C-alpha positions as CSV (number, residue, x, y, z in Angstrom):
1,M,11.6,-1.1,0.7
2,K,9.7,0.4,-2.3
3,T,6.3,-0.1,-3.9
4,N,6.2,-2.1,-7.1
5,S,6.1,0.3,-10.0
6,N,4.1,-2.0,-12.2
7,F,1.1,-1.3,-9.9
8,V,-1.0,1.8,-10.2
9,L,-3.7,2.9,-7.7
10,R,-7.0,3.6,-9.4
11,T,-10.4,4.5,-8.1
12,I,-13.1,2.3,-9.7
13,I,-16.7,2.8,-8.8
14,G,-15.6,4.2,-5.6
15,Q,-13.2,1.5,-4.7
16,N,-9.5,1.9,-4.4
17,V,-7.7,-0.9,-6.4
18,L,-4.1,-1.6,-7.5
19,V,-4.0,-2.4,-11.1
20,A,-1.1,-4.1,-12.9
21,E,0.3,-2.3,-15.9
22,G,2.6,-3.3,-18.7
23,V,3.8,-6.9,-19.3
24,N,3.0,-8.0,-15.9
25,A,-0.7,-7.3,-16.3
26,V,-0.9,-10.2,-18.6
27,N,-0.5,-12.5,-15.7
28,M,-2.7,-10.6,-13.2
29,S,-5.6,-12.8,-12.1
30,S,-7.1,-10.7,-9.5
31,I,-7.7,-7.1,-8.6
32,I,-6.1,-5.9,-5.3
33,H,-8.5,-3.8,-3.1
34,L,-7.1,-1.3,-0.6
35,N,-9.1,0.3,2.1
36,D,-8.9,4.1,2.5
37,S,-5.9,3.9,4.9
38,A,-3.9,1.5,2.8
39,A,-4.5,3.7,-0.3
40,Y,-3.4,6.7,1.7
41,L,-0.2,4.9,2.7
42,W,0.4,3.7,-0.9
43,T,-0.1,7.2,-2.4
44,S,2.2,8.7,0.3
45,V,5.1,6.2,-0.4
46,Q,4.7,5.4,-4.0
47,G,8.0,5.7,-5.8
48,K,10.0,6.4,-2.6
49,E,12.1,4.3,-0.3
50,F,10.2,3.7,2.9
51,T,10.3,1.6,6.2
52,V,7.6,0.2,8.4
53,E,8.4,3.2,10.6
54,T,7.6,5.6,7.8
55,L,4.2,3.9,7.4
56,R,3.7,4.1,11.2
57,D,4.5,7.7,11.2
58,L,2.1,8.4,8.4
59,L,-0.6,6.7,10.2
60,L,0.1,8.7,13.4
61,E,0.0,12.0,11.3
62,R,-3.4,11.3,9.6
63,Y,-5.4,9.3,12.3
64,E,-6.1,9.6,16.0
65,V,-4.5,6.3,17.0
66,D,-1.8,5.4,19.6
67,E,1.8,4.5,18.6
68,A,1.5,0.9,19.3
69,T,-1.7,0.5,17.1
70,A,-0.2,2.3,14.4
71,A,3.1,0.2,14.5
72,A,1.2,-2.9,14.5
73,D,-1.1,-1.8,11.5
74,A,2.0,-0.4,9.6
75,A,3.7,-3.8,10.0
76,K,0.6,-5.8,8.9
77,V,0.3,-3.5,5.8
78,A,3.9,-4.0,4.9
79,Q,3.6,-7.8,5.3
80,T,0.6,-8.0,3.2
81,W,2.1,-5.9,0.4
82,E,5.2,-8.2,0.6
83,E,3.0,-11.3,0.3
84,Y,1.1,-9.9,-2.6
85,K,4.4,-8.9,-4.4
86,L,3.5,-5.3,-4.3
87,L,7.0,-4.3,-3.1
88,Q,10.3,-4.2,-4.9
C-alpha cells in the first residue's frame, strides 16, 4: 500500500491534519486529524510502499510497546486510512 499523494500533513495550531491538495481538495468536506503517533507513521511512509508490518516495526522502534500491541495498532491505523481513502 502507499499513502495517497493528494494529502499533505500540516501542523495547524499545534494539531496534525491531513489536507487535500489539488483537484481533490474541492470535494473535501472535512479535515482529517492525526494524533502524534499516526502523524509519525504517515511521515515515515509517505511516498513509499509499505505494509502493516512496516507500520508495526516503526511503532516498535519509536515507542515502548510490546509487539502484539504495536501490531494491533498498526492494523487499526491502516484500516482507518483505507476507510478514509488515504491510501492508493
